[in-house]
N, C-alpha and C positions, 0 to 999 in steps of 0.2 A: 242578500241581494241577488237578483237574477243576473246571471252571466249571459245566458242564452235565452232570449225572449221567444224565439221560434219554437223551442222545445221545452220551455219553462224549466231550465236547469239552473239551480242556484250555485253560488260560489261554494257553499258548504258541500254540495254534491261533488263538484269538481275537485275540491280539496280531498274529499274521501277517496275518489278514484285515483288521484295522484298518490295519496298515502298507501293505496293498495298496489302501487307499482307502475302506474302509467308514467311514461317518461317523454312522450311526444303528444302533440296536438291530435294526431291521428289516433293514438291509443286512447286518449280521453274521449274522442268522438265515438269510437267503437264501444266504449264502456257505458257512456251515458247519453250520447246523442248530441252533446254540445259541439257546434261547428259543422254539422252535417247539412244544414239548410243554406242560409244566406252567407254564412262565413264571417259575419261582422264580429262575432265573439272570439274568433281565433286569437286576436291580440291579447284579449283578457285571459284566455286559457294559457297562452304562452307566458304571460306575466306570472300567473299562479304556478306554473311549472318552474320558472326561474326563481320564484320565491322559495320553493322547496328544494330544488336541485342546483341552483346557481345558473348563471348564463351558460348556454351551450354554444359550441362552435358552429359557425354558419357554414353552409355548403355541405356537400356529400363527400364522404370518404371514398377514395379510390381503392379497389381491391389491390392488395400487395403494396400499398403505399402507407407509410407511417408518417404522422405529423410529429415532429420533434421541436419543442420550443427553443 
């Protein structure tokens, strides 16, 4: 199935990029182009990332600050 219609990137390609080490939507975009045009596929890319790596924490980490559960 195509994840990114703009760049004709399939879910198989996105999964391969993730398996090769991509951990963010930006890293996937840099590797295969998915998410670099209209951005509609970013949610699908994020879902595939979470499928592989689990849900990520939202927000940005502050330098020098640790998050402790």
